C-alpha positions, 0 to 999 in steps of 0.5 A: 104156797100153803098158808098156815090155817089157809082154808080158815083165813080164806072163810074169814076174809069172804066175811070181812069182805060181806060185812065191808059191801053191807056196811061199808066205811065210817063206823067206829071198830065196836060197829064191826067187831059186833057185825063180824062176830055176828057173821063168822058166827053164822058162817059156823066159826067159833067167835070169842070177842074181846078175848083176853091176853095175858101179859108176862113180865119176868114170870108175873103177870102184869096186865092183860091185852084184849084182841078184838076177835078170837077165831077157832082159838087159833086165829086172832083178829084185829079190826081198824077203821082207818085210812091204812094198815100202819106199822103200829098196827102191825107191830099190835098184832104181833105183841098178840102173837108173842104173848100167846100160842096162837101163830096167826092174825089178820088185820081188816081195816074198814077204811075207805078200801078194805084191806088186810094184812096177815101175820104169822109168827110161828111157835117154834121161833118164839120158844128161839127168842126166848132161849126156848123157855115160855112164860106165857098165858094160862093154857086154858085160854088159848 
């Protein structure tokens, strides 16, 4: 089975487990974000920290999300330091995907046991959900 951006997400997960093995658990998410940004850059990936994700309502911008990390402009990383990845984390990642042209997000949890979830929302499906009209962010952002 081929996964969307499988090679990139495999590389990201390798970096995630390496960072987890080096730092362990118990730090704030911001510590893991900075460590992941360094490690992902060292792995040769383009990383943007706290990438803005505009939110639109009836054609008007009403605010911004900030995803933890955006990789190669095609994969969103949402970092957690929680007991488990919960439904609220999945909803957050899905909202990021709904608001952008990005189709893949990884939730990386630096909890007592490292864990991750992959969230995918295909752009064709987004268009169908919106009645094929797309009121989204500036195309230069993503």
